[in-house]
N, C-alpha and C positions, 0 to 999 in steps of 0.2 A: 699810277698816280692815284692819290686819295680823292675820292668823290665826296664833295661837300653837300651837293644838292642834286636831286633828280626830279624832273617834271615829266609825268606820263600823260600823253594825250596829244591830239592834233592841234587844239587851240590853247596855246600856252597861257594866255591871259585870262581866258574865261572858263574853260572846262577841263584844264589839266589838273591832275593830282600832284601835289608837291610834297616831297619828302626830304628832310634836312637832317644831316648828321647831328646827333644828340637831341633831336626833337622828342618831346614827351608824347607818347602814344598810349592807347588802351586806357584812357582815363587817368593818365599819369602813373600807371603801374609799371611802365617800361619806357626805355629810350631807344632810339635808333642807334645801334652800335656800329654798323658797317653797311655801306651801299656798295655792292660789288657788281661789276660788269664782267660777265663770263662770255668769252668769244663763242659764237655760234649757238649760244643758249639764251642769252638775254640778261636781265637784271635780277639780282637777289638782294633783298633787304633783310638784315639780321637785327634783332632786338636784344637788349639786355634787360632782364627782369629785376625786380627789387632784390631778389636773392642771388644776384650776380650770374645767373645762368644765361647763356646766349643761345637763342633759337632762331631758326629761319622763320620769318614772318610772312613775307610776300615774294612772289616771283612774277616777272613779266617776260613774255617771250620776245625774241629779237625782232618779231614782225610788228610790234607795237611802236608807235611814234614816241620818242622820248628825247629830252634835252638834258645834257649833263653839265653841271658846274663843278669844276675841280677846285680843290683847296690850293690856291697858288701861294699862300703865305708860307707853306712848308718848303718851298723851293727857291 
């Protein structure tokens, strides 16, 4: 399933970090291309730069608290 949004942290409303597909990051120089959940590893966030290269930007291990929101419009 395609992940639309992920929130990392114990307190969803106050202290979690939120990452959304197609969100501009790095001062607008890149966008979130893919949020990937890897079994037994955790979460990987991939970005696409202005020159269309895709790079791994962040990783969170599977021991961190996180909430996933899936893109249900595609199903």
